[in-house]
C-alpha positions as CSV (number, residue, x, y, z in Angstrom):
1,M,-62.9,-117.3,43.9
2,G,-61.8,-116.6,47.5
3,V,-58.3,-116.3,48.9
4,P,-56.6,-119.8,49.0
5,L,-56.7,-121.5,52.3
6,S,-53.0,-122.1,52.3
7,D,-52.4,-118.3,52.0
8,V,-54.8,-117.6,54.8
9,C,-53.1,-120.1,57.1
10,F,-49.7,-118.7,56.2
11,R,-50.6,-115.1,57.0
12,K,-52.4,-116.0,60.2
13,H,-49.4,-118.0,61.5
14,Q,-46.9,-115.3,60.8
15,R,-48.9,-112.5,62.4
16,I,-50.0,-114.6,65.4
17,A,-46.3,-115.5,66.0
18,E,-45.3,-111.8,65.9
19,L,-48.3,-111.0,68.1
20,N,-47.1,-113.5,70.7
21,V,-43.8,-111.6,70.9
22,L,-45.7,-108.3,71.6
23,F,-47.8,-109.8,74.4
24,R,-44.7,-111.5,75.9
25,T,-42.8,-108.2,76.0
26,R,-45.8,-106.1,77.2
27,P,-45.6,-105.2,80.9
28,P,-48.4,-106.3,83.1
29,D,-51.4,-104.1,83.8
30,N,-50.4,-103.4,87.4
31,Q,-46.8,-102.4,86.5
32,D,-46.0,-98.9,85.5
33,P,-43.7,-99.0,82.5
34,T,-42.3,-95.5,83.2
35,P,-39.3,-96.8,85.3
36,Q,-38.2,-98.9,82.4
37,L,-38.1,-96.1,79.9
38,R,-36.8,-92.8,81.3
39,P,-37.9,-89.4,80.0
40,L,-35.8,-88.1,77.2
41,A,-34.5,-85.3,79.3
42,E,-32.9,-87.8,81.7
43,M,-31.3,-89.9,79.0
44,P,-27.5,-89.5,78.6
45,A,-26.5,-87.5,75.6
46,T,-24.1,-89.8,73.8
47,G,-23.0,-89.7,70.3
48,S,-24.0,-93.3,69.7
49,V,-27.7,-92.7,70.3
50,N,-29.7,-93.8,67.3
51,P,-32.4,-91.2,66.6
52,Q,-34.7,-94.0,65.3
53,H,-34.8,-95.5,68.8
54,Q,-35.8,-92.4,70.6
55,A,-39.1,-92.5,72.3
56,V,-42.0,-90.1,71.7
57,A,-43.2,-88.6,75.0
58,Q,-46.9,-88.5,75.4
59,D,-48.3,-87.5,78.8
60,N,-45.2,-88.9,80.4
61,R,-46.7,-92.4,79.8
62,L,-44.1,-94.2,77.7
63,I,-44.2,-97.8,76.7
64,G,-42.0,-99.5,74.2
65,L,-42.3,-102.8,72.4
66,N,-38.6,-103.3,72.7
67,T,-38.9,-103.2,76.5
68,V,-35.3,-101.9,76.8
69,D,-33.8,-98.5,76.8
70,M,-32.2,-98.6,73.4
71,A,-30.7,-95.1,73.7
72,S,-29.1,-95.7,77.1
73,T,-27.6,-99.1,76.1
74,S,-26.3,-98.1,72.6
75,H,-22.9,-97.0,74.0
76,T,-22.2,-100.3,75.7
77,T,-23.4,-102.1,72.5
78,L,-20.8,-100.3,70.5
79,Q,-18.1,-101.2,73.0
80,S,-19.1,-104.9,72.8
81,A,-19.1,-104.7,69.0
82,H,-15.4,-104.1,68.9
83,A,-14.6,-107.0,71.3
84,G,-13.4,-109.3,68.5
85,P,-13.1,-110.0,64.8
86,S,-16.3,-112.0,64.8
87,R,-18.3,-108.9,65.9
88,A,-16.5,-106.4,63.6
89,L,-18.7,-103.7,62.2
90,H,-19.3,-103.6,58.5
91,P,-19.9,-100.5,56.5
92,A,-23.4,-100.1,55.3
93,N,-24.2,-101.0,51.7
94,S,-20.8,-102.7,51.3
95,D,-22.5,-105.8,50.0
96,P,-24.8,-105.9,47.0
97,G,-27.0,-108.3,48.9
98,A,-27.4,-105.8,51.8
99,V,-30.9,-105.7,53.3
100,Q,-32.3,-102.3,54.0
101,N,-34.2,-102.7,57.2
102,R,-34.1,-99.2,58.7
103,D,-37.8,-99.0,58.4
104,L,-38.1,-101.9,60.7
105,A,-37.2,-99.7,63.7
106,N,-40.3,-97.6,63.0
107,A,-42.5,-100.7,63.6
108,F,-41.3,-100.8,67.2
109,R,-42.2,-97.3,68.1
110,F,-43.3,-96.1,71.5
111,H,-47.0,-95.8,72.1
112,D,-49.3,-94.4,74.8
113,R,-50.2,-97.1,77.3
114,H,-53.9,-96.9,76.7
115,V,-53.5,-96.8,72.9
116,L,-51.3,-99.8,73.0
117,H,-53.9,-101.8,74.9
118,V,-56.5,-100.9,72.2
119,L,-54.2,-101.9,69.3
120,L,-53.2,-105.2,70.9
121,Q,-56.8,-106.0,71.7
122,A,-57.8,-105.4,68.1
123,C,-55.0,-107.6,66.8
124,R,-56.0,-110.4,69.2
125,F,-59.6,-110.2,68.0
126,H,-58.5,-110.4,64.4
127,F,-55.7,-113.0,64.5
128,E,-56.8,-115.2,67.4
129,D,-60.6,-114.9,67.5
130,Y,-60.9,-114.8,63.7
131,M,-62.9,-111.6,63.6
132,S,-63.2,-109.8,60.3
133,E,-61.4,-106.6,59.6
134,A,-64.7,-104.7,59.4
135,A,-65.7,-105.9,62.9
136,C,-62.3,-104.9,64.3
137,E,-62.6,-101.5,62.7
138,R,-65.9,-101.1,64.4
139,F,-64.2,-101.9,67.7
140,L,-61.6,-99.2,67.1
141,A,-64.4,-96.7,66.3
142,E,-66.2,-97.6,69.5
143,E,-63.0,-97.2,71.5
144,R,-62.4,-93.7,70.1
145,Q,-66.0,-92.8,70.8
146,K,-65.7,-94.1,74.4
147,L,-62.5,-92.2,74.9
148,T,-64.1,-89.0,73.7
149,Q,-67.0,-89.3,76.0
150,L,-64.8,-90.0,79.0
151,G,-62.6,-87.0,78.1
152,N,-65.7,-84.7,77.9
153,R,-67.0,-86.0,81.2
154,F,-63.9,-85.9,83.3
155,G,-62.2,-83.0,81.6
156,F,-58.9,-84.4,80.3
157,Q,-57.2,-84.0,77.0
158,T,-57.8,-86.9,74.5
159,S,-56.8,-85.4,71.2
160,I,-53.3,-87.1,71.1
161,M,-54.7,-90.5,72.1
162,L,-57.5,-90.2,69.6
163,K,-55.0,-89.4,66.9
164,N,-52.9,-92.4,67.6
165,I,-55.9,-94.9,67.4
166,P,-56.1,-95.7,63.7
167,A,-59.3,-96.4,61.9
168,S,-58.2,-99.4,59.8
169,M,-56.6,-102.7,60.7
170,S,-53.9,-102.3,58.1
171,T,-52.6,-99.2,60.0
172,V,-52.7,-101.2,63.3
173,T,-50.6,-104.0,61.9
174,R,-48.2,-101.6,60.4
175,R,-47.6,-99.7,63.6
176,L,-47.1,-102.9,65.6
177,G,-44.7,-104.4,63.1
178,L,-47.1,-107.2,62.0
179,D,-47.3,-106.2,58.3
180,C,-45.2,-109.0,57.1
181,V,-43.9,-109.0,53.5
182,F,-45.1,-112.0,51.5
183,Q,-44.1,-113.1,48.0
184,E,-47.2,-114.2,46.1
185,Q,-46.7,-116.4,43.0
186,A,-48.9,-118.5,40.8
187,A,-48.3,-122.2,40.7
188,C,-49.1,-124.4,37.7
189,P,-51.9,-126.9,38.8
190,K,-50.1,-129.7,37.1
191,C,-46.3,-129.3,37.3
192,W,-46.1,-126.6,40.1
193,T,-43.9,-124.2,38.0
194,L,-44.0,-120.8,39.6
195,Y,-45.0,-117.6,37.8
196,E,-45.4,-114.0,39.0
197,A,-48.8,-113.6,40.4
198,I,-50.9,-110.7,39.1
199,P,-52.9,-108.8,41.8
200,D,-56.7,-108.7,41.3
201,T,-57.4,-105.2,42.5
202,E,-59.2,-102.6,40.4
203,T,-56.1,-100.4,40.1
204,W,-54.1,-103.3,38.7
205,A,-57.0,-104.3,36.5
206,K,-56.6,-101.0,34.6
207,Q,-52.9,-101.6,34.1
208,K,-53.3,-105.2,33.0
209,L,-54.9,-104.0,29.7
210,H,-51.3,-103.3,28.6
211,L,-49.7,-106.4,30.0
212,T,-49.1,-109.7,28.4
213,V,-50.4,-112.5,30.7
214,T,-49.0,-116.0,30.4
215,S,-52.3,-117.8,30.7
216,R,-50.9,-121.3,30.2
217,C,-47.8,-123.0,31.6
218,T,-44.8,-123.1,29.3
219,A,-42.6,-125.4,31.3
220,R,-41.3,-128.7,30.1
221,F,-43.5,-131.5,31.3
222,F,-43.5,-135.2,30.5
223,T,-46.7,-137.3,30.8
224,T,-47.1,-141.0,30.0
225,A,-48.8,-140.2,26.7
226,R,-45.9,-138.0,25.6
227,S,-43.1,-140.3,26.8
228,L,-42.5,-141.7,23.3
229,S,-42.9,-138.4,21.4
230,T,-39.9,-137.4,19.3
231,S,-40.9,-133.8,18.5
232,A,-39.5,-131.3,20.9
233,E,-42.4,-129.0,20.4
234,Q,-44.8,-131.7,21.7
235,I,-42.9,-132.6,24.9
236,R,-41.5,-129.3,26.1
237,K,-44.8,-127.5,27.1
238,C,-47.1,-128.3,30.0
239,D,-49.8,-126.1,28.5
240,E,-51.9,-126.1,31.7
241,P,-54.0,-123.0,32.4
242,V,-52.4,-121.0,35.2
243,F,-54.6,-117.9,35.4
244,K,-58.3,-117.5,35.4
245,E,-59.8,-114.4,33.8
246,F,-62.7,-112.5,35.4
247,M,-64.2,-109.0,35.3
248,V,-63.6,-106.1,37.7
249,S,-65.8,-103.1,37.1
250,G,-66.4,-104.3,33.5
251,K,-62.7,-104.7,32.8
252,P,-60.7,-107.9,32.5
253,A,-58.5,-109.1,35.4
254,W,-56.6,-112.3,36.1
255,R,-56.3,-114.5,39.2
256,P,-54.1,-117.5,39.7
257,I,-55.9,-120.9,39.8
258,K,-53.4,-122.1,42.4
259,G,-51.4,-119.6,44.4
260,F,-48.3,-120.1,46.4
261,C,-47.4,-117.6,49.1
262,Y,-44.0,-117.6,50.9
263,Q,-41.8,-115.4,52.9
264,K,-38.1,-114.6,52.3
265,L,-35.6,-115.5,55.0
266,H,-34.0,-112.0,55.1
267,D,-37.4,-110.4,55.7
268,W,-37.9,-112.7,58.6
269,L,-34.4,-112.3,60.0
270,K,-34.5,-108.5,59.9
271,R,-37.5,-108.6,62.2
272,K,-35.8,-110.9,64.6
273,L,-32.5,-109.2,64.7
274,I,-34.0,-105.9,65.7
275,Q,-35.6,-107.6,68.8
276,P,-33.6,-107.3,72.0
277,E,-31.7,-110.4,73.3
278,F,-32.3,-112.4,70.1
279,E,-28.7,-112.0,69.0
280,D,-27.6,-113.2,72.5
281,L,-29.8,-116.3,72.0
282,I,-28.3,-117.2,68.6
283,D,-24.8,-116.9,70.1
284,A,-25.6,-119.4,72.8
285,P,-23.6,-122.3,71.1
286,L,-20.5,-120.2,71.5
287,R,-20.9,-120.3,75.3
288,Y,-21.7,-124.0,75.4
289,T,-19.2,-126.6,76.5
290,R,-19.7,-130.4,76.2
291,Q,-19.6,-132.3,79.5
292,D,-18.9,-135.9,80.3
293,G,-18.8,-136.8,76.6
294,V,-22.6,-137.2,76.5
295,M,-24.5,-135.9,73.5
296,R,-27.4,-133.8,74.8
297,D,-28.1,-131.7,71.7
298,I,-27.1,-131.2,68.1
299,W,-24.4,-128.8,69.4
300,D,-22.5,-132.0,70.5
301,G,-22.7,-133.5,67.0
302,S,-19.7,-134.1,64.8
303,V,-21.1,-132.2,61.8
304,W,-21.8,-129.1,64.0
305,N,-18.2,-129.1,65.3
306,T,-16.4,-130.1,62.1
307,L,-18.3,-128.4,59.2
308,K,-15.9,-125.9,57.5
309,F,-16.1,-123.5,54.6
310,P,-13.4,-121.6,52.7
311,S,-15.0,-118.3,53.9
312,T,-14.6,-119.2,57.6
313,N,-10.8,-119.4,57.4
314,S,-10.6,-123.1,58.1
315,E,-12.5,-122.7,61.3
316,P,-15.7,-124.6,62.2
317,Y,-18.6,-122.8,60.7
318,A,-20.7,-122.8,63.9
319,S,-17.8,-121.3,66.0
320,T,-18.3,-117.8,64.5
321,S,-20.9,-115.4,65.7
322,G,-23.5,-114.6,63.1
323,N,-23.3,-118.0,61.3
324,L,-26.7,-119.5,61.5
325,V,-27.8,-123.1,61.0
326,F,-31.4,-123.9,60.0
327,S,-33.1,-127.3,60.0
328,L,-35.7,-127.9,57.3
329,Y,-39.0,-129.6,58.1
330,V,-41.7,-130.5,55.5
331,D,-45.0,-132.2,56.2
332,W,-48.5,-132.3,54.7
333,F,-51.7,-132.2,56.8
334,N,-55.5,-131.7,56.6
335,P,-56.2,-128.1,57.8
336,H,-59.8,-129.2,58.7
337,G,-58.6,-132.1,60.9
338,N,-58.5,-135.8,60.2
339,K,-62.2,-136.8,60.7
340,V,-64.3,-139.5,59.2
341,G,-66.7,-137.9,56.7
342,G,-64.9,-134.5,57.0
343,K,-63.4,-132.4,54.3
344,C,-60.5,-134.0,52.5
345,L,-58.1,-131.1,51.9
346,E,-54.3,-131.1,52.0
347,A,-51.8,-128.4,52.7
348,G,-48.1,-128.6,53.2
349,A,-46.0,-126.6,55.7
350,I,-42.3,-125.8,54.8
351,T,-40.8,-124.6,58.1
352,L,-37.3,-123.9,59.3
353,V,-35.9,-123.8,62.8
354,S,-32.7,-122.0,63.9
355,L,-30.5,-124.6,65.6
356,N,-28.4,-121.8,67.1
357,L,-31.2,-121.1,69.6
358,P,-31.2,-122.9,72.9
359,P,-33.6,-125.9,73.1
360,A,-36.0,-124.0,75.3
361,E,-36.4,-121.2,72.8
362,R,-35.9,-123.2,69.6
363,Y,-39.4,-124.4,69.0
364,L,-41.4,-121.5,70.2
365,E,-44.0,-120.3,67.6
366,E,-42.4,-116.9,67.3
367,N,-39.0,-118.4,66.6
368,I,-40.1,-120.8,63.9
369,F,-39.6,-119.5,60.3
370,L,-42.6,-120.6,58.2
371,F,-41.3,-120.3,54.6
372,G,-44.6,-121.2,52.9
373,I,-47.7,-123.4,52.8
374,T,-48.4,-125.4,49.6
375,P,-52.0,-125.7,48.5
376,G,-51.9,-129.5,48.1
377,Q,-49.1,-132.0,47.9
378,P,-46.8,-131.8,44.9
379,S,-45.6,-135.0,43.3
380,A,-42.1,-136.3,43.7
381,D,-41.2,-135.2,40.2
382,H,-42.3,-131.6,40.7
383,I,-41.7,-130.7,44.3
384,F,-38.3,-129.1,43.4
385,N,-40.3,-126.2,41.8
386,V,-41.6,-125.2,45.2
387,L,-38.3,-125.5,47.0
388,Q,-36.3,-123.6,44.4
389,P,-36.9,-120.1,45.9
390,L,-35.8,-121.3,49.3
391,V,-32.6,-122.8,47.9
392,D,-31.8,-119.7,45.9
393,E,-31.9,-117.6,49.0
394,F,-29.7,-119.9,51.0
395,L,-27.1,-119.7,48.2
396,T,-27.1,-116.0,48.7
397,F,-26.7,-116.3,52.5
398,L,-23.8,-118.7,52.0
399,N,-21.5,-115.7,51.2
400,G,-23.2,-113.5,53.8
401,V,-26.0,-110.9,53.7
402,H,-25.4,-107.5,55.3
403,F,-28.1,-106.1,57.6
404,D,-27.5,-102.4,58.1
405,Q,-29.0,-102.3,61.7
406,T,-29.6,-104.8,64.5
407,S,-30.3,-104.6,68.1
408,R,-26.6,-105.0,69.2
409,F,-25.0,-103.5,66.1
410,P,-26.6,-100.1,65.2
411,T,-24.3,-99.8,62.2
412,G,-25.0,-103.3,60.9
413,R,-23.5,-106.7,60.7
414,T,-23.2,-109.6,58.2
415,I,-25.2,-112.8,58.7
416,R,-24.5,-116.2,57.1
417,A,-27.0,-119.1,57.0
418,I,-26.9,-122.7,55.9
419,M,-29.7,-125.3,55.8
420,L,-29.2,-128.7,57.3
421,P,-30.4,-131.3,58.3
422,L,-33.7,-132.3,56.7
423,I,-36.3,-133.6,59.2
424,A,-39.5,-135.1,57.9
425,D,-41.6,-138.2,57.8
426,L,-40.6,-141.0,55.4
427,P,-42.8,-140.0,52.3
428,A,-41.8,-136.3,52.6
429,L,-38.2,-137.1,53.2
430,R,-37.9,-139.2,50.1
431,K,-39.6,-136.4,48.0
432,V,-37.5,-133.5,49.3
433,A,-34.2,-135.3,49.4
434,G,-34.5,-136.9,46.0
435,F,-34.9,-140.5,46.8
436,A,-37.2,-143.2,45.5
437,S,-40.3,-144.1,47.4
438,H,-40.2,-146.6,50.3
439,S,-42.1,-149.0,48.1
440,A,-39.8,-148.7,45.1
441,T,-37.3,-151.3,43.9
442,L,-34.4,-149.5,45.7
443,F,-36.4,-148.6,48.8
444,C,-33.5,-147.7,51.1
445,S,-31.9,-144.2,51.2
446,F,-28.6,-145.6,52.6
447,C,-27.9,-148.7,50.5
448,K,-28.9,-150.2,47.2
449,L,-30.5,-153.4,48.5
450,P,-33.4,-154.4,46.2
451,R,-36.8,-154.9,47.6
452,S,-36.8,-158.6,46.6
453,K,-34.0,-159.1,49.2
454,I,-35.6,-157.1,52.0
455,N,-35.4,-160.1,54.3
456,I,-31.6,-160.0,54.4
457,I,-30.5,-158.6,57.8
458,D,-26.8,-159.0,57.5
459,P,-25.3,-155.4,57.1
460,Q,-22.3,-156.8,55.3
461,Q,-24.6,-157.6,52.3
462,F,-26.0,-154.1,52.1
463,P,-24.3,-152.3,49.1
464,P,-23.8,-148.7,50.3
465,R,-24.7,-145.6,48.4
466,K,-22.1,-143.0,47.6
467,H,-22.6,-139.2,47.7
468,E,-20.9,-138.6,44.4
469,D,-22.9,-141.2,42.6
470,H,-26.1,-139.8,44.0
471,I,-25.4,-136.3,42.8
472,E,-24.4,-137.5,39.4
473,W,-27.5,-139.6,38.8
474,A,-29.7,-136.8,40.1
475,R,-28.3,-134.5,37.5
476,K,-28.8,-137.1,34.8
477,W,-32.4,-137.4,35.9
478,L,-32.9,-133.7,35.5
479,D,-31.3,-133.6,32.1
480,S,-33.2,-136.6,30.8
481,P,-35.1,-135.7,27.6
482,D,-38.1,-138.0,28.2
483,R,-40.2,-139.5,31.0
484,T,-39.1,-143.1,30.1
485,R,-35.5,-142.3,31.0
486,K,-36.5,-140.6,34.2
487,T,-38.5,-143.6,35.3
488,A,-35.7,-145.9,34.5
489,I,-33.2,-143.9,36.6
490,V,-35.5,-143.9,39.6
491,K,-36.0,-147.7,39.2
492,E,-32.4,-148.6,38.7
493,Q,-30.7,-146.0,40.9
494,G,-33.4,-144.9,43.3
495,V,-32.5,-141.3,42.7
496,R,-34.3,-138.2,41.4
497,Y,-33.3,-134.5,41.4
498,S,-33.7,-132.3,44.4
499,P,-32.8,-128.5,44.5
500,L,-31.0,-129.2,47.8
501,N,-28.2,-130.7,45.8
502,E,-27.2,-127.3,44.6
503,L,-26.1,-126.4,48.1
504,P,-22.4,-127.2,48.3
505,Y,-22.5,-128.4,51.9
506,W,-25.6,-130.6,51.4
507,K,-25.1,-134.4,51.7
508,P,-28.5,-136.2,51.3
509,L,-27.1,-139.5,52.7
510,E,-26.0,-137.9,55.9
511,H,-28.2,-134.9,56.5
512,S,-31.6,-136.6,56.1
513,S,-33.4,-137.7,59.2
514,I,-36.9,-139.0,60.1
515,D,-38.5,-137.1,62.9
516,V,-39.1,-138.7,66.2
517,M,-42.8,-138.3,66.1
518,H,-43.3,-140.4,63.0
519,A,-40.4,-142.8,63.5
520,L,-41.1,-143.6,67.2
521,M,-44.4,-142.3,68.5
522,L,-46.5,-143.0,65.3
523,G,-44.2,-145.7,64.0
524,V,-42.5,-148.4,66.0
525,L,-44.1,-147.6,69.4
526,K,-47.6,-147.4,67.8
527,D,-47.2,-150.6,65.8
528,H,-46.0,-152.6,68.9
529,S,-48.7,-151.1,71.1
530,L,-51.6,-151.9,68.7
531,S,-50.3,-155.1,67.1
532,Y,-48.6,-157.0,69.9
533,L,-49.7,-155.4,73.2
534,G,-53.3,-155.0,72.1
535,L,-53.6,-151.6,73.7
536,A,-56.4,-150.6,71.4
537,V,-58.8,-153.2,72.8
538,T,-57.5,-152.6,76.3
539,G,-58.1,-148.9,76.0
540,K,-61.7,-149.4,74.9
541,K,-62.4,-151.8,77.7
542,L,-60.8,-149.4,80.2
543,E,-62.9,-146.6,78.9
544,A,-66.1,-148.6,79.2
545,D,-65.1,-149.6,82.8
546,L,-64.5,-146.0,83.7
547,K,-67.9,-145.0,82.4
548,K,-69.6,-147.7,84.4
549,L,-67.7,-146.6,87.5
550,A,-68.7,-143.0,87.0
551,S,-72.4,-144.0,86.7
552,K,-72.4,-145.9,90.0
553,Q,-73.3,-144.2,93.2
554,P,-72.0,-146.0,96.3
555,S,-74.3,-146.3,99.3
556,A,-73.4,-145.0,102.8
557,E,-72.6,-148.6,104.0
558,A,-70.8,-149.8,101.0
559,T,-67.1,-149.1,100.4
560,V,-65.4,-148.2,97.1
561,F,-64.0,-151.7,96.8
562,E,-67.4,-153.3,97.3
563,V,-68.9,-151.1,94.5
564,L,-66.0,-152.1,92.2
565,L,-66.6,-155.8,92.9
566,E,-70.3,-155.6,92.5
567,R,-71.6,-157.2,89.3
568,K,-75.2,-156.8,88.5
569,T,-75.7,-159.5,85.9
570,V,-78.9,-161.3,85.0
571,S,-78.7,-165.0,86.1
572,K,-79.8,-167.6,83.6
573,K,-80.9,-169.9,86.4
574,R,-84.5,-170.0,87.7
575,H,-85.2,-167.9,90.8
576,A,-86.8,-169.3,93.9
577,E,-90.4,-170.3,93.6
578,E,-91.7,-167.8,96.1
579,D,-90.2,-165.0,94.1
580,E,-91.7,-166.1,90.8
581,H,-95.2,-165.7,89.5
582,P,-96.9,-169.0,88.8
583,A,-97.7,-168.1,85.2
584,K,-94.0,-167.5,84.4
585,R,-92.7,-170.7,85.9
586,R,-91.0,-173.3,83.8
587,L,-93.4,-176.1,82.7
588,T,-91.9,-179.1,84.4
589,T,-93.6,-182.2,85.9
590,Q,-93.5,-180.8,89.4
591,N,-95.0,-177.5,88.2
592,V,-97.8,-179.3,86.3
593,R,-98.7,-181.3,89.4
594,A,-98.9,-178.2,91.4
595,L,-101.2,-176.6,88.9
596,A,-103.4,-179.7,88.8
597,D,-103.9,-179.5,92.5
598,T,-105.1,-175.9,92.4
599,S,-107.6,-176.3,89.5
600,Q,-109.8,-178.9,87.9
601,Q,-109.1,-179.4,84.3
602,V,-111.3,-181.1,81.7
603,P,-109.6,-183.7,79.5
604,I,-109.1,-182.4,76.0
605,S,-108.4,-184.6,73.0
606,A,-105.2,-183.8,71.2
607,D,-106.6,-185.1,67.9
608,G,-109.5,-182.6,68.1
609,R,-107.1,-179.7,68.6
610,L,-105.0,-180.8,65.7
611,A,-108.1,-181.1,63.5
612,S,-109.3,-177.7,64.4
613,S,-106.0,-176.0,63.7
614,S,-105.4,-174.5,60.3
615,R,-101.7,-175.4,60.3
616,G,-100.1,-178.1,62.3
617,S,-97.1,-176.0,63.4
618,Q,-94.6,-177.1,65.9
619,A,-95.7,-174.4,68.4
620,L,-99.2,-175.6,68.3
621,L,-98.2,-179.2,68.8
622,A,-96.1,-178.3,71.8
623,T,-99.0,-176.4,73.3
624,V,-101.4,-179.3,72.8
625,H,-98.9,-181.7,74.3
626,Q,-98.7,-179.5,77.4
627,Y,-102.5,-179.2,77.9
628,T,-102.9,-183.0,77.3
629,L,-100.3,-183.8,79.9
630,R,-102.0,-181.4,82.3
631,A,-105.4,-183.1,81.8
632,R,-104.0,-186.6,82.4
633,L,-102.4,-185.4,85.6
634,S,-105.6,-183.8,86.8
635,N,-107.4,-187.2,86.7
636,Q,-104.7,-188.7,88.9
637,K,-104.8,-188.4,92.7
638,P,-102.1,-186.5,94.5
639,V,-99.2,-188.4,95.8
640,N,-99.8,-187.5,99.4
641,Q,-103.4,-188.7,99.3
642,V,-102.2,-192.1,98.0
643,K,-99.8,-192.4,100.8
644,Q,-102.4,-191.6,103.5
645,Q,-104.7,-194.3,102.1
């Protein structure tokens, strides 16, 4: 068994996003990076200089992935840190949830310019051109050999550069800060319950001999066949195989049948907070002022300006620096593309976007947090198992997580984060938010109008839903002992459990929104364009006309408009007699007379022809009739001779 496709897509996306940051911060080839980063001897000796940000001088050719002089700006950073209470410094390790990210600064070390070009090129080959690690390692070996030959020929020292060009791609990604930390877990193929994944390497295979592996799912699962069971032992186990056993060097090992790979939020944030100017970008809403009472962004919304927590001292949550707001987006797609006759696979992307970023930076690939990719689409009753790790982490961020070092705060700061709103298409929104399907009895997520009365358009007759009732029935659905009761709650109340309900600020009736692409572009606009405006037929006709126009070559005398108006169609009418061969003329009385004048025909009996034929077909009768008519006309004199006489 190979690596799951969802895990491959997840790893590729994360590393390509980080690689885009490196290429955007890299100076151009014709620019000397030396003026940006001064030699260590010229740097001011201040007590606030962080030794982890000091550059390593190599041949006076310094280049840094940070693209800023961290040492020279650390003094001003400390001064700005004491500007207000929102930027107060926190002692390291004061919070049990503190994230140790001092090793992240080592990922942005300073490299020789030529070495950096080689490392970035190898990463581009691997992540963008899909070259294997073995091929990229051969490229690194060739670059080292090439550099050695150039040094021997031109007589310059290459030992330092050769030492900094690694031999493996794992070292390259680690030096460039692309070695992301992923959490790998095994998902039950039936109910999507997550278990700790067991690595399948040979080293771990030796240790697994002393481990107890849960080969089957032990979660509570309700099927239709077990819905009427009374024994708790029969209905509380899914009993689906989770791991598959195989042999490694003659010893047993285990691999998940269905794996789920995801990334933690604080691992992603610690990489972003160490980047220059990122903290200035997430503080952009603090400098924003609404003008003319027009809503231009979510920053102008009522929830953004009124949401409060007890920990924020009765102030709006978004008015404090370091308080982040993430929107959740969930959608499923075919990684091989939607083609007729193609592979029918399905993978789901769980992504988050920081709404604190300006709109121009918000949806860049490197600023999107990809939580995970699901190998397939979970059912509405089991999707909460996949979302539970994400919700647990946001519960931790609600009280604040301390990062011991950022770009603006060398001594650390506390970051808070919340998750709202939910943005998805209609099927995904109903699954994630805990509503019934759009084809259920209670099809609406805002009211309890039954589907039998869907033709009612008076809003006064729509019984509204209530947030408290929704949370209560969702909890009852989770605590139901059998599947029959769960199905009844979904049918009667249109509610099922969602892990988002555990967030104290989450309101599914207000914080769930259909994305514009599915609601407008692929929804109302597409339906009106295809069903009422007939743009599908018009588009095909326009495409055919454009192909005809491209195939025509206008002459020197003709204009473009004459070519467009020219229609080369075959006429159904008979052409002129002088342009037509006599044998292809239509057999009329006038034509028969003309033929009779040109040749002498012998009268032929029609009865004889019919007698000699094997079958008296209609075609033969018509032929005999034509020849008989021609013979009779041949015995008559031409009309012009009669007139002369």
